[in-house]
KEKE-3310 file (N, C-alpha, C; in steps of 0.2 Angstrom, whole numbers, plus 5000, padded with zeros to 4 digits):
npx = (5138:5149:5151:5148:5157:5155:5165:5166:5175:5177:5186:5196:5200:5202:5189:5191:5191:5186:5178:5169:5161:5154:5159:5162:5160:5153:5164:5169:5180:5191:5203:5217:5215:5222:5222:5214:5196:5195:5187:5191:5184:5179:5172:5172:5168:5172:5184:5186:5201:5210:5217:5208:5195:5179:5172:5176:5173:5174:5172:5170:5172:5162:5154:5140:5132:5129:5136:5138:5152:5156:5166:5164:5165:5162:5156:5165:5168:5173:5174:5185:5191:5197:5187:5176:5159:5145:5130:5122:5113:5102:5094:5083:5076:5064:5060:5062:5077:5085:5092:5109:5121:5138:5156:5168:5180:5197:5202:5211:5218:5228:5228:5216:5201:5190:5179:5165:5163:5152:5140:5130:5118:5120:5108:5101:5090:5096:5108:5102:5095:5106:5111:5100:5100:5096:5099:5106:5107:5117:5121:5130:5123:5120:5122:5124:5114:5123:5129:5122:5129:5130:5127:5129:5117:5118:5116:5117:5119:5131:5134:5124:5125:5138:5135:5126:5135:5144:5135:5132:5145:5145:5136:5143:5149:5158:5171:5168:5168:5182:5180:5174:5177:5179:5191:5194:5200:5202:5200:5198:5193:5200:5195:5183:5177:5174:5165:5150:5134:5127:5112:5100:5107:5109:5100:5107:5112:5123:5133:5139:5152:5157:5172:5180:5181:5175:5160:5152:5146:5133:5132:5124:5130:5123:5117:5120:5131:5128:5127:5118:5112:5111:5110:5118:5131:5134:5150:5157:5145:5135:5128:5116:5117:5104:5106:5112:5121:5134:5131:5137:5144:5148:5157:5158:5168:5169:5169:5163:5170:5177:5179:5179:5176:5164:5160:5146:5148:5151:5155:5150:5152:5158:5171:5174:5189:5200:5208:5224:5236:5247:5265:5274:5285:5302:5309:5319:5337:5345:5357:5371:5379:5388)
npy = (4840:4833:4816:4808:4796:4782:4771:4755:4743:4726:4717:4702:4696:4684:4682:4688:4683:4693:4700:4691:4692:4703:4716:4724:4739:4754:4767:4784:4794:4807:4814:4820:4823:4813:4811:4816:4819:4813:4816:4816:4809:4795:4779:4765:4748:4739:4733:4744:4755:4746:4737:4729:4726:4724:4731:4745:4761:4774:4791:4798:4809:4809:4809:4810:4810:4805:4789:4772:4762:4746:4734:4717:4704:4687:4671:4665:4654:4643:4653:4660:4671:4687:4702:4697:4699:4699:4695:4701:4696:4704:4704:4711:4716:4722:4716:4711:4716:4726:4717:4718:4723:4717:4714:4701:4701:4702:4689:4675:4682:4684:4693:4705:4708:4695:4693:4702:4717:4730:4743:4756:4769:4782:4785:4774:4761:4750:4754:4762:4753:4748:4759:4762:4753:4741:4725:4717:4704:4695:4688:4679:4678:4662:4645:4630:4638:4650:4652:4664:4680:4692:4709:4719:4732:4749:4753:4766:4783:4785:4780:4784:4798:4800:4796:4807:4818:4814:4815:4829:4834:4830:4839:4851:4864:4860:4859:4854:4837:4829:4824:4808:4799:4784:4777:4765:4751:4737:4733:4722:4711:4700:4694:4690:4677:4674:4684:4690:4697:4705:4705:4716:4728:4746:4758:4765:4777:4777:4786:4782:4784:4783:4783:4775:4774:4765:4755:4748:4734:4732:4723:4714:4705:4693:4687:4673:4673:4673:4680:4694:4702:4720:4729:4741:4753:4766:4772:4786:4790:4793:4786:4780:4769:4761:4755:4744:4745:4733:4727:4719:4724:4721:4727:4725:4722:4724:4711:4704:4701:4703:4720:4729:4729:4733:4736:4741:4754:4767:4776:4788:4790:4782:4779:4773:4770:4772:4757:4753:4754:4741:4743:4748:4737:4740:4747:4737:4739:4750:4746:4752:4748:4753)
npz = (5248:5259:5262:5277:5287:5298:5305:5311:5320:5323:5334:5334:5346:5360:5372:5388:5405:5413:5403:5400:5412:5411:5411:5400:5391:5383:5376:5373:5363:5359:5347:5338:5322:5308:5295:5279:5280:5292:5307:5320:5331:5340:5345:5357:5360:5374:5386:5399:5401:5395:5381:5375:5364:5357:5348:5338:5334:5322:5317:5301:5287:5272:5256:5254:5265:5282:5286:5291:5291:5293:5300:5304:5315:5311:5305:5292:5286:5272:5263:5252:5246:5248:5250:5243:5237:5248:5257:5272:5285:5297:5313:5326:5342:5339:5328:5311:5302:5289:5275:5272:5260:5259:5261:5261:5274:5280:5279:5285:5294:5308:5318:5322:5313:5307:5296:5290:5280:5281:5275:5281:5283:5295:5302:5300:5305:5310:5317:5326:5334:5342:5348:5356:5366:5362:5359:5344:5332:5320:5304:5291:5275:5269:5263:5270:5283:5293:5310:5322:5327:5340:5344:5358:5365:5370:5386:5392:5387:5380:5367:5359:5360:5354:5341:5338:5339:5328:5317:5318:5314:5301:5296:5295:5284:5269:5257:5240:5235:5226:5209:5205:5194:5185:5176:5163:5153:5149:5162:5175:5168:5169:5180:5177:5177:5190:5194:5201:5203:5217:5227:5235:5237:5237:5227:5212:5200:5187:5177:5161:5150:5134:5128:5120:5107:5099:5097:5111:5119:5131:5146:5159:5173:5181:5198:5197:5189:5176:5159:5154:5141:5138:5128:5117:5118:5108:5100:5107:5113:5128:5142:5154:5168:5177:5191:5205:5221:5222:5210:5195:5179:5162:5148:5131:5116:5098:5094:5104:5115:5132:5136:5147:5165:5177:5193:5203:5214:5225:5215:5203:5189:5175:5164:5148:5141:5127:5120:5125:5113:5106:5108:5093:5083:5081:5066:5055:5055:5044:5032:5024:5010:5002)
capx = (5140:5154:5148:5151:5157:5157:5168:5166:5179:5176:5192:5195:5204:5197:5185:5194:5186:5182:5174:5163:5158:5150:5162:5163:5156:5155:5168:5171:5187:5193:5210:5220:5214:5229:5221:5208:5190:5194:5185:5194:5179:5179:5169:5174:5165:5177:5186:5189:5208:5213:5217:5204:5189:5175:5169:5179:5170:5177:5168:5174:5168:5162:5152:5133:5129:5132:5136:5142:5156:5157:5170:5161:5167:5157:5158:5166:5171:5171:5176:5192:5194:5196:5183:5170:5153:5141:5124:5122:5106:5101:5088:5083:5071:5059:5058:5067:5081:5086:5098:5114:5127:5145:5162:5172:5186:5202:5203:5218:5221:5229:5226:5211:5194:5189:5171:5162:5162:5146:5139:5123:5117:5120:5101:5098:5087:5101:5112:5097:5094:5111:5111:5094:5101:5093:5104:5105:5111:5118:5125:5132:5118:5124:5119:5119:5114:5128:5127:5121:5133:5126:5130:5125:5116:5121:5111:5117:5119:5137:5134:5119:5129:5143:5132:5124:5141:5146:5130:5133:5151:5143:5132:5147:5151:5164:5172:5165:5173:5184:5176:5175:5177:5183:5193:5196:5199:5201:5201:5193:5191:5203:5191:5176:5174:5172:5161:5143:5130:5123:5105:5100:5110:5105:5099:5112:5113:5130:5134:5144:5154:5160:5177:5184:5182:5171:5154:5153:5140:5132:5130:5124:5132:5118:5119:5123:5137:5126:5127:5112:5113:5106:5110:5124:5132:5138:5156:5156:5139:5134:5122:5115:5115:5100:5109:5112:5127:5135:5129:5143:5143:5153:5157:5161:5171:5165:5169:5159:5175:5177:5183:5180:5171:5163:5156:5143:5149:5150:5157:5144:5153:5163:5173:5177:5194:5203:5212:5231:5239:5254:5271:5276:5291:5307:5310:5326:5342:5347:5364:5373:5384:5393)
capy = (4839:4827:4810:4806:4789:4780:4765:4751:4738:4722:4714:4695:4694:4680:4685:4687:4681:4700:4702:4687:4694:4709:4722:4728:4745:4759:4773:4788:4797:4812:4814:4824:4819:4812:4811:4820:4815:4811:4822:4815:4806:4787:4775:4758:4744:4735:4733:4751:4755:4741:4737:4724:4729:4720:4736:4752:4766:4780:4795:4801:4813:4807:4814:4811:4810:4800:4782:4768:4757:4741:4727:4713:4697:4682:4664:4665:4647:4642:4659:4660:4677:4694:4706:4694:4702:4694:4698:4700:4697:4707:4704:4715:4714:4725:4713:4710:4722:4725:4713:4723:4720:4718:4710:4697:4705:4699:4681:4672:4687:4681:4698:4709:4706:4690:4693:4705:4724:4733:4750:4758:4776:4783:4785:4767:4758:4745:4757:4765:4748:4747:4765:4762:4748:4735:4720:4714:4698:4695:4682:4679:4674:4657:4639:4630:4644:4651:4654:4671:4684:4697:4715:4722:4739:4754:4755:4773:4788:4786:4778:4789:4805:4799:4796:4814:4822:4813:4818:4836:4835:4830:4845:4857:4866:4857:4860:4849:4832:4828:4819:4801:4796:4778:4776:4758:4748:4730:4732:4717:4706:4694:4692:4689:4670:4674:4690:4689:4703:4703:4708:4719:4734:4753:4760:4770:4779:4778:4789:4779:4788:4778:4786:4770:4775:4759:4753:4744:4730:4732:4716:4713:4699:4692:4684:4667:4674:4673:4686:4697:4708:4726:4733:4743:4760:4768:4776:4793:4791:4793:4782:4779:4763:4761:4749:4744:4743:4726:4724:4719:4725:4720:4730:4721:4725:4722:4704:4701:4699:4708:4726:4732:4726:4738:4734:4747:4756:4774:4780:4791:4790:4777:4781:4768:4774:4768:4752:4755:4750:4738:4747:4745:4735:4745:4745:4735:4744:4751:4745:4755:4743:4757)
capz = (5254:5260:5266:5284:5288:5304:5304:5316:5319:5329:5335:5335:5352:5364:5377:5394:5411:5415:5398:5401:5418:5409:5413:5394:5390:5377:5378:5367:5363:5354:5345:5333:5315:5305:5288:5276:5281:5299:5312:5327:5335:5340:5351:5358:5365:5376:5393:5400:5403:5392:5374:5373:5362:5352:5343:5338:5329:5320:5313:5295:5282:5266:5251:5253:5272:5287:5284:5295:5288:5299:5300:5309:5316:5309:5303:5285:5283:5265:5259:5250:5242:5251:5246:5240:5239:5252:5260:5279:5288:5304:5317:5332:5346:5337:5322:5306:5300:5282:5273:5270:5256:5262:5258:5266:5277:5285:5279:5287:5299:5315:5323:5319:5311:5301:5295:5284:5280:5278:5275:5282:5285:5303:5304:5299:5311:5312:5322:5331:5339:5346:5352:5360:5371:5359:5355:5337:5330:5312:5301:5284:5272:5266:5263:5275:5287:5298:5317:5323:5331:5343:5346:5363:5365:5375:5391:5393:5381:5377:5360:5355:5360:5349:5334:5337:5337:5321:5313:5318:5311:5294:5294:5294:5277:5267:5250:5236:5234:5219:5204:5206:5188:5185:5169:5162:5146:5150:5169:5178:5163:5171:5186:5175:5178:5197:5195:5202:5206:5224:5227:5241:5237:5236:5220:5210:5193:5185:5170:5157:5144:5129:5124:5118:5099:5096:5100:5117:5121:5139:5148:5166:5176:5187:5204:5195:5184:5169:5156:5152:5136:5139:5123:5115:5119:5103:5101:5108:5117:5135:5144:5162:5171:5183:5194:5213:5223:5221:5203:5190:5172:5157:5142:5126:5110:5092:5093:5109:5120:5137:5136:5154:5170:5182:5199:5206:5221:5226:5209:5199:5182:5172:5157:5144:5137:5121:5122:5123:5107:5108:5105:5087:5083:5078:5059:5054:5054:5036:5031:5018:5008:4997)
cpx = (5144:5149:5152:5151:5159:5159:5168:5170:5178:5182:5191:5199:5199:5195:5189:5189:5182:5177:5167:5159:5154:5153:5164:5158:5158:5159:5169:5177:5187:5200:5211:5219:5221:5228:5215:5202:5189:5192:5187:5189:5179:5175:5171:5170:5170:5178:5189:5196:5212:5213:5212:5197:5186:5173:5173:5176:5173:5173:5173:5169:5168:5159:5144:5129:5132:5131:5140:5145:5158:5161:5167:5163:5161:5160:5159:5169:5168:5173:5183:5195:5192:5192:5177:5163:5148:5135:5124:5115:5106:5094:5088:5077:5064:5056:5064:5071:5083:5092:5103:5119:5133:5150:5165:5178:5190:5203:5210:5221:5222:5227:5221:5204:5194:5181:5169:5163:5156:5145:5132:5123:5117:5113:5097:5095:5092:5105:5108:5096:5099:5111:5106:5094:5097:5098:5102:5109:5111:5122:5126:5126:5121:5120:5125:5119:5120:5125:5126:5126:5128:5130:5126:5123:5119:5116:5111:5116:5125:5137:5130:5122:5134:5140:5129:5130:5144:5142:5131:5140:5150:5140:5136:5148:5157:5165:5170:5171:5176:5180:5179:5175:5181:5185:5196:5195:5197:5201:5196:5191:5195:5200:5184:5173:5172:5167:5154:5140:5127:5117:5105:5103:5106:5105:5104:5110:5120:5130:5140:5146:5159:5166:5182:5185:5178:5165:5155:5146:5140:5129:5130:5126:5127:5121:5122:5129:5135:5126:5121:5113:5108:5107:5117:5125:5137:5145:5154:5149:5140:5128:5121:5113:5110:5102:5108:5119:5128:5134:5136:5140:5149:5152:5161:5163:5167:5165:5165:5164:5175:5182:5184:5174:5170:5158:5153:5145:5147:5152:5151:5146:5159:5164:5177:5182:5197:5208:5219:5234:5246:5259:5273:5283:5296:5308:5318:5331:5344:5355:5366:5379:5389:5400)
cpy = (4833:4822:4809:4799:4787:4773:4761:4745:4733:4717:4706:4692:4690:4684:4683:4685:4688:4702:4698:4688:4700:4715:4727:4734:4749:4765:4777:4792:4802:4813:4819:4820:4819:4811:4814:4815:4813:4817:4821:4813:4798:4785:4768:4755:4739:4735:4740:4750:4749:4741:4732:4727:4724:4725:4743:4756:4772:4784:4798:4805:4810:4812:4815:4811:4805:4793:4778:4762:4752:4735:4723:4706:4692:4676:4665:4659:4646:4647:4659:4666:4683:4698:4703:4697:4697:4698:4696:4701:4699:4705:4708:4713:4717:4722:4713:4717:4721:4721:4718:4720:4722:4714:4707:4701:4701:4692:4680:4677:4684:4687:4703:4706:4701:4690:4697:4713:4726:4740:4751:4765:4776:4783:4779:4764:4752:4748:4760:4760:4747:4753:4766:4757:4741:4731:4718:4708:4698:4689:4683:4675:4668:4650:4634:4636:4644:4653:4661:4673:4689:4703:4718:4729:4743:4756:4763:4778:4789:4785:4783:4796:4805:4800:4803:4818:4821:4815:4825:4838:4835:4835:4851:4858:4863:4858:4854:4843:4831:4823:4812:4796:4790:4777:4769:4756:4741:4728:4727:4712:4699:4691:4690:4682:4670:4680:4688:4696:4700:4707:4712:4726:4741:4755:4765:4771:4781:4780:4785:4783:4784:4782:4781:4770:4769:4758:4748:4741:4731:4726:4716:4706:4698:4688:4676:4667:4673:4680:4688:4703:4713:4731:4736:4751:4762:4772:4783:4795:4791:4790:4782:4772:4764:4754:4749:4743:4736:4723:4724:4720:4724:4724:4727:4724:4722:4715:4700:4699:4705:4714:4729:4729:4732:4735:4741:4748:4763:4779:4782:4791:4785:4778:4775:4772:4769:4763:4754:4751:4747:4742:4744:4743:4739:4742:4742:4740:4744:4750:4748:4751:4747:4757)
cpz = (5255:5264:5272:5285:5295:5304:5311:5315:5325:5329:5336:5341:5356:5370:5384:5399:5413:5410:5399:5407:5417:5411:5406:5394:5384:5380:5372:5368:5358:5353:5340:5326:5312:5297:5285:5278:5288:5303:5319:5333:5335:5346:5351:5362:5367:5383:5394:5403:5400:5384:5371:5370:5357:5346:5343:5332:5328:5315:5307:5291:5275:5261:5252:5260:5276:5285:5289:5291:5293:5297:5306:5309:5315:5306:5295:5282:5276:5261:5258:5247:5246:5247:5242:5242:5242:5254:5268:5282:5295:5307:5324:5336:5343:5330:5317:5304:5293:5281:5270:5266:5259:5258:5263:5268:5281:5285:5280:5292:5305:5320:5319:5318:5305:5301:5289:5285:5277:5278:5277:5284:5293:5306:5303:5305:5314:5318:5327:5336:5344:5351:5357:5365:5369:5356:5348:5336:5322:5310:5294:5281:5268:5267:5264:5279:5292:5305:5318:5328:5334:5345:5352:5362:5370:5380:5393:5387:5378:5369:5356:5355:5355:5342:5333:5335:5330:5316:5312:5314:5303:5291:5292:5286:5275:5259:5246:5235:5227:5215:5205:5200:5189:5177:5168:5155:5147:5158:5172:5174:5166:5177:5184:5177:5185:5198:5196:5205:5212:5224:5234:5242:5236:5229:5218:5202:5192:5178:5167:5151:5140:5125:5121:5110:5095:5100:5106:5119:5129:5141:5156:5168:5182:5192:5203:5191:5177:5166:5153:5147:5137:5134:5121:5116:5113:5105:5102:5112:5124:5137:5152:5164:5177:5186:5202:5215:5224:5215:5199:5183:5168:5151:5137:5120:5104:5091:5099:5115:5125:5136:5142:5158:5175:5187:5202:5213:5223:5220:5205:5192:5181:5165:5154:5139:5131:5124:5120:5118:5109:5104:5098:5087:5079:5071:5059:5052:5046:5036:5024:5016:5003:5000)
residu = (UNK:UNK:UNK:UNK:UNK:UNK:UNK:UNK:UNK:UNK:UNK:UNK:UNK:UNK:UNK:UNK:UNK:UNK:UNK:UNK:UNK:UNK:UNK:UNK:UNK:UNK:UNK:UNK:UNK:UNK:UNK:UNK:UNK:UNK:UNK:UNK:UNK:UNK:UNK:UNK:UNK:UNK:UNK:UNK:UNK:UNK:UNK:UNK:UNK:UNK:UNK:UNK:UNK:UNK:UNK:UNK:UNK:UNK:UNK:UNK:UNK:UNK:UNK:UNK:UNK:UNK:UNK:UNK:UNK:UNK:UNK:UNK:UNK:UNK:UNK:UNK:UNK:UNK:UNK:UNK:UNK:UNK:UNK:UNK:UNK:UNK:UNK:UNK:UNK:UNK:UNK:UNK:UNK:UNK:UNK:UNK:UNK:UNK:UNK:UNK:UNK:UNK:UNK:UNK:UNK:UNK:UNK:UNK:UNK:UNK:UNK:UNK:UNK:UNK:UNK:UNK:UNK:UNK:UNK:UNK:UNK:UNK:UNK:UNK:UNK:UNK:UNK:UNK:UNK:UNK:UNK:UNK:UNK:UNK:UNK:UNK:UNK:UNK:UNK:UNK:UNK:UNK:UNK:UNK:UNK:UNK:UNK:UNK:UNK:UNK:UNK:UNK:UNK:UNK:UNK:UNK:UNK:UNK:UNK:UNK:UNK:UNK:UNK:UNK:UNK:UNK:UNK:UNK:UNK:UNK:UNK:UNK:UNK:UNK:UNK:UNK:UNK:UNK:UNK:UNK:UNK:UNK:UNK:UNK:UNK:UNK:UNK:UNK:UNK:UNK:UNK:UNK:UNK:UNK:UNK:UNK:UNK:UNK:UNK:UNK:UNK:UNK:UNK:UNK:UNK:UNK:UNK:UNK:UNK:UNK:UNK:UNK:UNK:UNK:UNK:UNK:UNK:UNK:UNK:UNK:UNK:UNK:UNK:UNK:UNK:UNK:UNK:UNK:UNK:UNK:UNK:UNK:UNK:UNK:UNK:UNK:UNK:UNK:UNK:UNK:UNK:UNK:UNK:UNK:UNK:UNK:UNK:UNK:UNK:UNK:UNK:UNK:UNK:UNK:UNK:UNK:UNK:UNK:UNK:UNK:UNK:UNK:UNK:UNK:UNK:UNK:UNK:UNK:UNK:UNK:UNK:UNK:UNK:UNK:UNK:UNK:UNK:UNK:UNK:UNK:UNK:UNK:UNK:UNK:UNK:UNK:UNK:UNK:UNK:UNK)
# end
């Protein structure tokens, strides 16, 4: 079944006087889908009949079920690289909520979101808190601790109805998604010095196919950037990584040098391909002296 994705975007526009007076609300919209996976449903938290919004939610179709993909405004001071893996802490009125893995989003953007992008299932209690009128707060897990940001709940049924419609769209029959194989030789080795695994991700099994023609060492890069040897994958063999989203793996050649780097995401298979041979130099021209 296709996975359904619900994307939330939090704009970085300054709060107007009307917004500060509590006139913001949840609204839903339907529109003509413009790309594959889009089901034409959205929800916005902002000022009615205006372009000002703090939250913009879009329902999309994915591979394994309903998911929320959220871009969220938060304090990202000290972060310098777009897409850096991070952890985001959440708290609600009913107690602690799960720590969610995410990535830095929108660094240096003058318009739009500067914060984090996270993923969580539509039925996750994180989203249920908001749809049930319970505010939640969140922050980037960092040292020193960052200030909390808050998302208001929906006192009506607008948001809960939207989530239900999005979930129903995900239950509709769909053709199988194309294979998500990732093929790489030395991909990512130039980023190895900055590579770090992040904890708190969802468990995944990734099939690794060694089509490189040589044995490949399997190395986990831990959260401190240290290399932990996990064995060897022989040439032509297939193995399974028991890993988590956000974990980083390196595959080494016969000399122990990096041959490929893989970061666990939604891909179910990773193929180690042969290294591309350097083009041969042309033979010197033959000169006939007769």
